[in-house]
All heavy atoms as an XYZ file, in Angstrom:
699
protein
N      12.397     12.154      1.254
C      12.680     12.409     -0.147
C      12.526     11.105     -0.927
O      13.140     10.100     -0.573
C      14.100     12.963     -0.265
C      14.507     13.293     -1.666
S      16.166     14.025     -1.642
C      16.069     14.901     -3.156
N      11.723     11.100     -1.989
C      11.512      9.855     -2.745
C      12.782      9.421     -3.466
O      13.564     10.250     -3.930
C      10.420     10.217     -3.742
C      10.258     11.684     -3.704
C      10.940     12.207     -2.495
N      12.959      8.127     -3.555
C      14.135      7.563     -4.214
C      13.899      7.539     -5.726
O      12.809      7.228     -6.195
C      14.387      6.154     -3.696
C      15.696      5.582     -4.167
C      16.032      4.282     -3.454
O      15.364      3.901     -2.514
N      17.066      3.638     -3.910
N      14.939      7.886     -6.485
C      14.833      7.905     -7.934
C      14.942      6.491     -8.501
O      15.671      5.655     -7.972
C      15.949      8.758     -8.541
C      15.946     10.246     -8.207
C      17.169     10.920     -8.800
C      14.689     10.914     -8.708
N      14.247      6.249     -9.597
C      14.369      4.969    -10.286
C      15.648      4.990    -11.123
O      16.237      6.051    -11.369
C      13.173      4.711    -11.214
O      13.198      5.683    -12.264
C      11.849      4.777    -10.457
N      16.062      3.830    -11.592
C      17.241      3.733    -12.444
C      17.031      4.575    -13.708
O      17.937      5.286    -14.154
C      17.531      2.258    -12.809
C      18.643      2.152    -13.836
C      17.874      1.461    -11.562
N      15.836      4.524    -14.270
C      15.534      5.291    -15.474
C      15.648      6.796    -15.218
O      16.190      7.538    -16.044
C      14.143      4.942    -15.991
N      15.156      7.259    -14.074
C      15.239      8.683    -13.740
C      16.691      9.114    -13.540
O      17.095     10.189    -13.988
C      14.424      8.986    -12.483
C      12.931      8.891    -12.697
C      12.159      8.927    -11.387
O      12.595      8.377    -10.368
N      10.990      9.565    -11.413
N      17.478      8.277    -12.879
C      18.893      8.585    -12.685
C      19.625      8.674    -14.015
O      20.451      9.558    -14.233
C      19.550      7.530    -11.790
C      19.111      7.591    -10.350
C      19.686      6.467     -9.505
O      20.391      5.588    -10.049
O      19.425      6.466     -8.289
N      19.309      7.752    -14.919
C      19.921      7.739    -16.243
C      19.536      8.991    -17.030
O      20.376      9.614    -17.682
C      19.494      6.476    -16.993
C      20.090      6.248    -18.363
C      21.608      6.165    -18.299
C      19.529      4.962    -18.958
N      18.286      9.394    -16.939
C      17.807     10.599    -17.619
C      18.569     11.832    -17.127
O      19.033     12.642    -17.917
C      16.307     10.766    -17.370
C      15.709     12.030    -17.931
C      15.070     11.843    -19.280
O      14.796     10.723    -19.682
N      14.849     12.915    -19.975
N      18.711     11.958    -15.826
C      19.408     13.102    -15.240
C      20.875     13.113    -15.655
O      21.425     14.159    -16.024
C      19.257     13.087    -13.700
C      17.797     13.377    -13.324
C      20.199     14.086    -13.047
C      17.455     13.070    -11.873
N      21.521     11.955    -15.617
C      22.924     11.849    -16.002
C      23.110     12.256    -17.466
O      24.023     13.016    -17.796
C      23.417     10.410    -15.798
C      24.904     10.238    -16.015
C      25.361      8.788    -16.006
C      25.050      8.033    -14.750
N      25.616      6.654    -14.771
N      22.239     11.780    -18.340
C      22.329     12.108    -19.763
C      22.094     13.602    -19.990
O      22.796     14.237    -20.783
C      21.336     11.277    -20.562
N      21.120     14.181    -19.296
C      20.836     15.609    -19.448
C      22.035     16.453    -19.035
O      22.350     17.447    -19.687
C      19.606     16.001    -18.647
C      18.327     15.497    -19.267
C      17.111     15.718    -18.377
O      17.207     15.803    -17.165
N      15.944     15.796    -19.016
N      22.704     16.058    -17.965
C      23.889     16.803    -17.517
C      25.013     16.706    -18.544
O      25.662     17.694    -18.862
C      24.372     16.276    -16.166
C      23.496     16.670    -15.014
C      24.012     16.105    -13.712
C      23.107     16.467    -12.552
N      23.554     15.837    -11.287
N      25.237     15.497    -19.064
C      26.333     15.293    -20.007
C      26.067     15.927    -21.373
O      26.998     16.278    -22.089
C      26.613     13.805    -20.184
C      27.185     13.175    -18.930
C      27.524     11.732    -19.147
N      27.992     11.117    -17.905
C      28.422      9.871    -17.835
N      28.459      9.099    -18.909
N      28.831      9.376    -16.684
N      24.809     16.079    -21.736
C      24.458     16.622    -23.050
C      23.959     18.067    -22.982
O      23.462     18.601    -23.971
C      23.393     15.744    -23.713
C      23.825     14.321    -24.050
C      22.651     13.506    -24.557
C      24.955     14.318    -25.058
N      24.103     18.709    -21.838
C      23.570     20.066    -21.646
C      24.079     21.056    -22.692
O      23.295     21.823    -23.258
C      23.895     20.568    -20.243
N      25.370     21.027    -22.983
C      25.910     21.995    -23.951
C      25.381     21.723    -25.359
O      25.133     22.659    -26.126
C      27.438     21.988    -23.946
O      27.933     20.742    -24.397
N      25.178     20.442    -25.691
C      24.640     20.116    -27.014
C      23.157     20.479    -27.105
O      22.660     20.797    -28.188
C      24.850     18.639    -27.332
C      26.314     18.183    -27.392
C      26.403     16.705    -27.703
C      27.099     19.001    -28.391
N      22.462     20.465    -25.973
C      21.069     20.906    -25.955
C      20.999     22.425    -26.128
O      20.116     22.929    -26.810
C      20.387     20.462    -24.665
C      20.176     18.955    -24.594
S      19.402     18.409    -23.072
C      17.716     18.910    -23.382
N      21.944     23.147    -25.531
C      21.986     24.604    -25.688
C      22.241     24.985    -27.141
O      21.710     25.983    -27.630
C      23.064     25.208    -24.794
C      22.698     25.220    -23.331
C      23.816     25.748    -22.442
O      24.762     26.378    -22.966
O      23.737     25.513    -21.229
N      23.051     24.179    -27.837
C      23.324     24.418    -29.262
C      22.131     24.027    -30.137
O      22.146     24.258    -31.332
C      24.513     23.571    -29.729
C      25.844     23.987    -29.216
C      26.946     23.074    -29.717
O      26.846     22.565    -30.859
O      27.903     22.860    -28.974
N      21.158     23.374    -29.535
C      19.973     22.861    -30.225
C      20.302     21.698    -31.157
O      19.547     21.391    -32.070
C      19.238     23.971    -30.981
C      18.898     25.160    -30.112
C      17.460     25.509    -30.192
C      17.115     26.774    -29.449
N      17.080     26.728    -28.053
N      21.447     21.043    -30.923
C      21.770     19.827    -31.664
C      20.936     18.678    -31.114
O      20.326     17.920    -31.857
C      23.263     19.501    -31.563
C      23.688     18.172    -32.186
C      23.440     18.171    -33.685
C      25.145     17.886    -31.898
N      20.898     18.562    -29.783
C      20.068     17.550    -29.140
C      18.726     18.195    -28.809
O      18.672     19.225    -28.151
C      20.735     17.009    -27.855
C      19.803     16.090    -27.098
C      22.032     16.290    -28.193
N      17.643     17.574    -29.293
C      16.320     18.152    -29.081
C      15.502     17.407    -28.046
O      14.556     17.953    -27.499
C      15.522     18.197    -30.394
O      15.395     16.874    -30.917
C      16.210     19.086    -31.418
N      15.850     16.151    -27.783
C      15.101     15.395    -26.778
C      15.954     14.254    -26.258
O      16.688     13.619    -26.991
C      13.816     14.834    -27.378
C      12.934     14.165    -26.323
C      11.612     13.739    -26.862
N      11.795     12.643    -27.811
C      10.826     12.089    -28.492
N       9.604     12.533    -28.387
N      11.059     11.102    -29.316
N      15.800     13.989    -24.959
C      16.451     12.858    -24.309
C      15.358     12.102    -23.565
O      14.596     12.691    -22.804
C      17.519     13.323    -23.295
C      18.598     14.151    -23.993
C      18.129     12.129    -22.575
C      19.534     14.856    -23.027
N      15.271     10.818    -23.807
C      14.292     10.016    -23.080
C      14.875      8.648    -22.779
O      15.836      8.211    -23.399
C      12.983      9.896    -23.877
O      13.234      9.389    -25.159
N      14.285      7.986    -21.800
C      14.739      6.665    -21.383
C      13.574      5.691    -21.541
O      12.467      5.957    -21.074
C      15.234      6.676    -19.917
C      15.638      5.280    -19.480
C      16.396      7.642    -19.753
N      13.859      4.599    -22.188
C      12.884      3.527    -22.338
C      13.271      2.421    -21.371
O      14.377      1.886    -21.435
C      12.890      2.994    -23.776
C      12.011      1.789    -24.052
C      10.546      2.135    -23.833
C      12.239      1.300    -25.468
N      12.396      2.118    -20.453
C      12.634      1.071    -19.468
C      11.731     -0.106    -19.800
O      10.513      0.043    -19.895
C      12.330      1.606    -18.063
O      12.685      0.654    -17.095
N      12.331     -1.274    -20.000
C      11.582     -2.464    -20.400
C      11.651     -3.508    -19.293
O      12.733     -3.839    -18.808
C      12.180     -3.065    -21.697
O      12.209     -2.043    -22.688
C      11.367     -4.237    -22.181
N      10.494     -4.016    -18.906
C      10.420     -5.051    -17.889
C      10.729     -6.402    -18.531
O      10.084     -6.808    -19.494
C       9.030     -5.072    -17.260
C       8.806     -6.067    -16.124
C       9.732     -5.764    -14.955
C       7.357     -6.023    -15.675
N      11.724     -7.080    -17.991
C      12.107     -8.402    -18.472
C      11.550     -9.454    -17.534
O      10.990     -9.144    -16.492
C      13.637     -8.515    -18.529
C      14.367     -7.460    -19.347
C      15.863     -7.601    -19.173
C      13.989     -7.560    -20.810
N      11.722    -10.704    -17.875
C      11.281    -11.772    -16.991
C      12.024    -11.746    -15.669
O      13.134    -11.240    -15.562
N      11.400    -12.274    -14.647
C      12.031    -12.335    -13.330
C      12.089    -11.006    -12.616
O      12.878    -10.835    -11.686
N      11.279    -10.054    -13.039
C      11.240     -8.762    -12.356
C      12.408     -7.843    -12.673
O      12.573     -6.812    -12.034
N      13.229     -8.191    -13.640
C      14.363     -7.342    -14.012
C      13.934     -6.353    -15.090
O      12.994     -6.598    -15.826
C      15.513     -8.202    -14.536
C      16.112     -9.109    -13.495
C      17.293     -9.858    -14.045
C      17.883    -10.750    -12.960
N      19.095    -11.405    -13.412
N      14.651     -5.238    -15.147
C      14.391     -4.247    -16.182
C      15.678     -3.926    -16.927
O      16.779     -4.128    -16.409
C      13.820     -2.937    -15.604
O      14.761     -2.396    -14.685
C      12.490     -3.143    -14.938
N      15.521     -3.408    -18.113
C      16.653     -2.905    -18.885
C      16.290     -1.517    -19.388
O      15.120     -1.252    -19.691
C      17.019     -3.846    -20.056
O      18.191     -3.351    -20.695
C      15.907     -3.973    -21.062
N      17.256     -0.640    -19.439
C      17.022      0.723    -19.886
C      17.777      0.989    -21.186
O      18.879      0.493    -21.388
C      17.474      1.744    -18.831
C      16.531      1.891    -17.670
C      16.565      0.718    -16.715
O      17.641      0.121    -16.522
O      15.506      0.383    -16.171
N      17.160      1.799    -22.022
C      17.783      2.272    -23.257
C      17.608      3.780    -23.305
O      16.533      4.291    -23.033
C      17.128      1.637    -24.480
C      17.375      0.165    -24.582
C      16.705     -0.395    -25.832
N      16.923     -1.819    -25.911
C      16.056     -2.739    -25.503
N      14.902     -2.377    -24.992
N      16.345     -4.006    -25.605
N      18.667      4.454    -23.672
C      18.644      5.908    -23.782
C      18.365      6.286    -25.232
O      19.034      5.803    -26.143
C      19.985      6.478    -23.335
C      20.142      7.992    -23.360
C      19.207      8.642    -22.352
C      21.574      8.376    -23.068
N      17.364      7.131    -25.440
C      17.030      7.624    -26.773
C      17.375      9.109    -26.842
O      16.934      9.892    -25.998
C      15.542      7.443    -27.057
C      14.991      6.024    -26.905
C      13.473      6.024    -27.030
C      15.608      5.107    -27.929
N      18.181      9.472    -27.816
C      18.589     10.863    -27.994
C      18.139     11.303    -29.378
O      18.469     10.664    -30.377
C      20.122     11.016    -27.869
C      20.535     12.457    -28.093
C      20.611     10.515    -26.515
N      17.357     12.367    -29.449
C      16.914     12.891    -30.740
C      17.770     14.100    -31.095
O      17.994     14.972    -30.268
C      15.450     13.299    -30.687
C      14.996     13.890    -32.029
C      13.537     14.038    -32.123
N      12.999     12.707    -32.408
C      11.712     12.427    -32.407
N      10.840     13.350    -32.097
N      11.295     11.223    -32.689
N      18.237     14.117    -32.350
C      19.058     15.235    -32.809
C      18.348     15.951    -33.947
O      17.531     15.364    -34.653
C      20.473     14.785    -33.260
C      20.407     13.787    -34.416
C      21.231     14.207    -32.090
C      21.764     13.419    -34.988
N      18.676     17.225    -34.110
C      18.043     18.023    -35.161
C      19.077     18.348    -36.228
O      19.691     19.397    -36.231
C      17.447     19.305    -34.595
O      18.473     20.127    -34.100
N      19.276     17.421    -37.104
C      20.151     17.643    -38.257
C      19.502     16.924    -39.422
O      18.939     15.844    -39.248
C      21.585     17.136    -37.998
C      22.486     17.505    -39.148
C      21.614     15.653    -37.733
C      23.952     17.344    -38.844
N      19.511     17.517    -40.562
C      18.851     16.908    -41.728
C      19.665     15.702    -42.184
O      20.802     15.843    -42.626
C      18.730     17.922    -42.859
C      17.984     17.391    -44.053
C      16.596     16.885    -43.696
O      15.769     17.684    -43.247
O      16.349     15.687    -43.872
N      19.092     14.525    -41.995
C      19.821     13.308    -42.366
C      19.008     12.398    -43.278
O      19.401     11.277    -43.535
C      20.224     12.514    -41.110
O      19.050     12.193    -40.375
C      21.195     13.275    -40.259
N      17.876     12.879    -43.756
C      17.070     12.046    -44.641
C      17.778     11.963    -45.996
O      18.039     12.962    -46.643
C      15.670     12.638    -44.798
C      14.704     11.668    -45.380
N      14.535     11.527    -46.724
C      13.878     10.765    -44.789
C      13.638     10.588    -46.956
N      13.223     10.112    -45.794
N      18.120     10.760    -46.407
C      18.966     10.570    -47.582
C      18.380     11.133    -48.874
O      19.115     11.422    -49.805
C      19.297      9.091    -47.752
C      20.189      8.567    -46.655
C      20.670      7.171    -46.976
C      21.436      6.557    -45.834
N      22.706      7.146    -45.559
N      17.060     11.303    -48.956
C      16.466     11.846    -50.175
C      16.406     13.372    -50.162
O      16.036     13.984    -51.153
C      15.043     11.289    -50.386
O      14.237     11.650    -49.266
C      15.076      9.783    -50.551
N      16.791     13.971    -49.054
C      16.750     15.425    -48.945
C      17.912     16.045    -49.721
O      19.031     15.551    -49.685
C      16.846     15.838    -47.476
O      17.046     17.230    -47.387
N      17.672     17.176    -50.391
C      18.777     17.854    -51.079
C      19.798     18.424    -50.099
O      20.928     18.693    -50.471
C      18.086     18.969    -51.865
C      16.762     19.151    -51.227
C      16.393     17.838    -50.596
N      19.400     18.575    -48.823
C      20.304     19.124    -47.803
C      21.063     18.037    -47.049
O      21.754     18.338    -46.090
C      19.514     19.948    -46.776
C      18.854     21.151    -47.420
O      19.383     21.644    -48.431
O      17.814     21.589    -46.914
N      20.919     16.782    -47.462
C      21.549     15.681    -46.732
C      23.064     15.833    -46.726
O      23.679     16.065    -47.756
C      21.172     14.335    -47.340
C      21.836     13.177    -46.655
C      21.442     12.803    -45.386
C      22.865     12.489    -47.264
C      22.050     11.750    -44.741
C      23.478     11.424    -46.618
C      23.072     11.054    -45.357
N      23.643     15.690    -45.556
C      25.097     15.796    -45.388
C      25.537     14.677    -44.451
O      25.431     14.807    -43.236
C      25.451     17.168    -44.829
C      26.954     17.397    -44.725
O      27.730     16.422    -44.808
O      27.344     18.562    -44.546
N      26.037     13.585    -45.002
C      26.441     12.428    -44.206
C      27.549     12.777    -43.224
O      27.542     12.323    -42.085
C      26.894     11.280    -45.116
C      27.233     10.005    -44.357
C      26.030      9.384    -43.679
O      25.015      9.133    -44.332
N      26.111      9.132    -42.390
N      28.480     13.618    -43.629
C      29.585     13.987    -42.726
C      29.055     14.750    -41.516
O      29.486     14.512    -40.390
C      30.643     14.803    -43.469
C      31.480     13.950    -44.420
S      32.736     14.883    -45.309
C      33.642     15.642    -43.989
N      28.105     15.656    -41.732
C      27.527     16.413    -40.614
C      26.764     15.486    -39.680
O      26.834     15.632    -38.459
C      26.619     17.522    -41.129
N      26.039     14.530    -40.251
C      25.290     13.578    -39.431
C      26.230     12.725    -38.599
O      26.015     12.520    -37.403
C      24.412     12.703    -40.317
N      27.296     12.228    -39.207
C      28.271     11.403    -38.490
C      28.971     12.209    -37.390
O      29.186     11.712    -36.285
C      29.310     10.826    -39.451
C      28.732      9.780    -40.391
O      27.628      9.252    -40.109
O      29.381      9.485    -41.412
N      29.315     13.452    -37.704
C      29.975     14.314    -36.722
C      29.065     14.559    -35.515
O      29.505     14.504    -34.369
C      30.367     15.641    -37.369
C      31.118     16.565    -36.448
C      31.504     17.849    -37.157
C      32.196     18.796    -36.195
N      32.527     20.075    -36.819
N      27.792     14.811    -35.770
C      26.831     15.048    -34.690
C      26.709     13.815    -33.799
O      26.724     13.914    -32.564
C      25.469     15.421    -35.261
N      26.593     12.656    -34.399
C      26.476     11.417    -33.627
C      27.735     11.159    -32.807
O      27.654     10.735    -31.646
C      26.177     10.245    -34.556
C      24.780     10.322    -35.130
C      24.497      9.205    -36.112
C      23.115      9.357    -36.710
N      22.811      8.310    -37.679
N      28.902     11.428    -33.376
C      30.153     11.238    -32.637
C      30.264     12.199    -31.462
O      30.754     11.831    -30.391
C      31.351     11.395    -33.567
C      31.526     10.204    -34.484
O      31.098      9.093    -34.167
N      32.135     10.425    -35.633
N      29.812     13.434    -31.635
C      29.822     14.401    -30.532
C      28.937     13.928    -29.382
O      29.291     14.081    -28.211
C      29.360     15.776    -31.018
C      30.381     16.465    -31.900
C      29.911     17.826    -32.346
N      29.813     18.731    -31.192
C      29.095     19.834    -31.196
N      28.399     20.192    -32.262
N      29.052     20.605    -30.123
N      27.791     13.357    -29.714
C      26.885     12.853    -28.679
C      27.513     11.678    -27.949
O      27.514     11.624    -26.724
C      25.526     12.480    -29.294
C      24.793     13.756    -29.723
C      24.680     11.672    -28.322
C      23.610     13.519    -30.614
N      28.065     10.744    -28.698
C      28.701      9.575    -28.077
C      29.858      9.995    -27.178
O      30.033      9.454    -26.093
C      29.183      8.606    -29.158
C      28.053      7.902    -29.871
C      28.571      7.031    -30.995
C      27.445      6.423    -31.791
N      27.934      5.665    -32.951
N      30.647     10.968    -27.630
C      31.769     11.450    -26.835
C      31.273     12.135    -25.556
O      31.827     11.923    -24.478
C      32.613     12.413    -27.656
C      33.855     12.897    -26.949
C      34.686     13.819    -27.820
O      34.201     14.390    -28.800
N      35.940     13.976    -27.469
N      30.243     12.935    -25.656
C      29.707     13.641    -24.487
C      29.114     12.662    -23.474
O      29.250     12.853    -22.263
C      28.656     14.651    -24.921
N      28.458     11.615    -23.964
C      27.840     10.650    -23.054
C      28.876      9.771    -22.370
O      28.719      9.422    -21.206
C      26.844      9.758    -23.810
C      25.524     10.397    -24.167
C      24.715      9.464    -25.057
C      24.737     10.767    -22.932
N      29.931      9.402    -23.085
C      30.925      8.492    -22.515
C      30.275      7.163    -22.169
O      29.326      6.720    -22.804
N      30.783      6.522    -21.142
C      30.201      5.267    -20.662
C      29.021      5.600    -19.768
O      29.185      5.999    -18.633
C      31.247      4.461    -19.886
C      32.160      3.632    -20.735
C      31.418      2.625    -21.611
O      30.520      1.914    -21.110
O      31.731      2.562    -22.802
N      27.832      5.437    -20.288
C      26.641      5.814    -19.523
C      25.959      4.600    -18.908
O      25.099      4.723    -18.057
C      25.671      6.657    -20.378
C      24.657      7.349    -19.496
C      25.009      5.832    -21.455
C      24.368      8.747    -19.859
N      26.321      3.402    -19.341
C      25.796      2.207    -18.686
C      24.567      1.590    -19.317
O      23.872      0.806    -18.671
N      24.265      1.963    -20.570
C      23.134      1.348    -21.266
C      23.315      1.547    -22.762
O      24.190      2.281    -23.203
C      21.809      1.934    -20.796
S      21.529      3.617    -21.362
N      22.454      0.906    -23.547
C      22.452      1.118    -24.989
C      21.954      2.521    -25.288
O      21.061      3.023    -24.611
C      21.530      0.112    -25.686
C      22.061     -1.311    -25.615
O      23.283     -1.491    -25.487
O      21.244     -2.239    -25.685
N      22.536      3.136    -26.300
C      22.141      4.479    -26.705
C      21.662      4.420    -28.155
O      22.356      3.903    -29.025
C      23.310      5.476    -26.590
C      22.915      6.856    -27.101
C      23.812      5.557    -25.160
N      20.482      4.952    -28.406
C      19.936      5.053    -29.753
C      19.812      6.532    -30.105
O      19.235      7.308    -29.334
C      18.568      4.370    -29.844
C      18.647      2.900    -29.599
C      18.434      2.389    -28.329
C      18.950      2.029    -30.626
C      18.510      1.034    -28.080
C      19.035      0.659    -30.393
C      18.809      0.158    -29.118
N      20.357      6.905    -31.249
C      20.290      8.286    -31.695
C      19.352      8.349    -32.885
O      19.566      7.680    -33.893
C      21.686      8.807    -32.080
C      22.633      8.727    -30.878
C      21.591     10.244    -32.601
C      24.079      9.037    -31.193
N      18.282      9.115    -32.728
C      17.311      9.259    -33.811
C      17.328     10.698    -34.283
O      17.719     11.611    -33.555
C      15.913      8.844    -33.372
C      15.359      9.624    -32.212
C      14.002      9.126    -31.745
O      13.540      8.085    -32.215
O      13.412      9.802    -30.901
N      16.928     10.907    -35.519
C      16.992     12.235    -36.098
C      15.594     12.776    -36.383
O      14.698     12.044    -36.750
C      17.801     12.224    -37.410
O      17.246     11.256    -38.279
C      19.255     11.876    -37.151
N      15.454     14.091    -36.212
C      14.218     14.764    -36.604
C      14.148     14.758    -38.115
O      15.155     14.919    -38.793
C      14.222     16.223    -36.119
C      14.002     16.334    -34.626
O      13.465     15.380    -34.046
O      14.368     17.370    -34.065
N      12.961     14.583    -38.624
C      12.798     14.609    -40.083
C      11.755     15.619    -40.455
O      10.862     15.903    -39.786
C      12.389     13.232    -40.581
C      13.494     12.242    -40.379
C      13.358     11.096    -41.348
N      14.564     10.312    -41.273
C      14.612      9.085    -40.808
N      13.551      8.490    -40.363
N      15.741      8.443    -40.788
């Protein structure tokens, strides 16, 4: 059985923790960015895309809804062991 990379393990962990938010269609994509650093080391960043209208020029913009969605994601992820970036669909 092939061994998983750190990025693959992180992806699986995030998918498990965010499964209910994905079912609600709040979270639309989860991806991991793995960056090679000097000395053969890598660092991982988790990217989570959410589907809530957060473009400030939109008439449907709701800052409270955007903040609530981001807090739900952070709470569901807990301590995941890397930086988390939450981006929004526009």
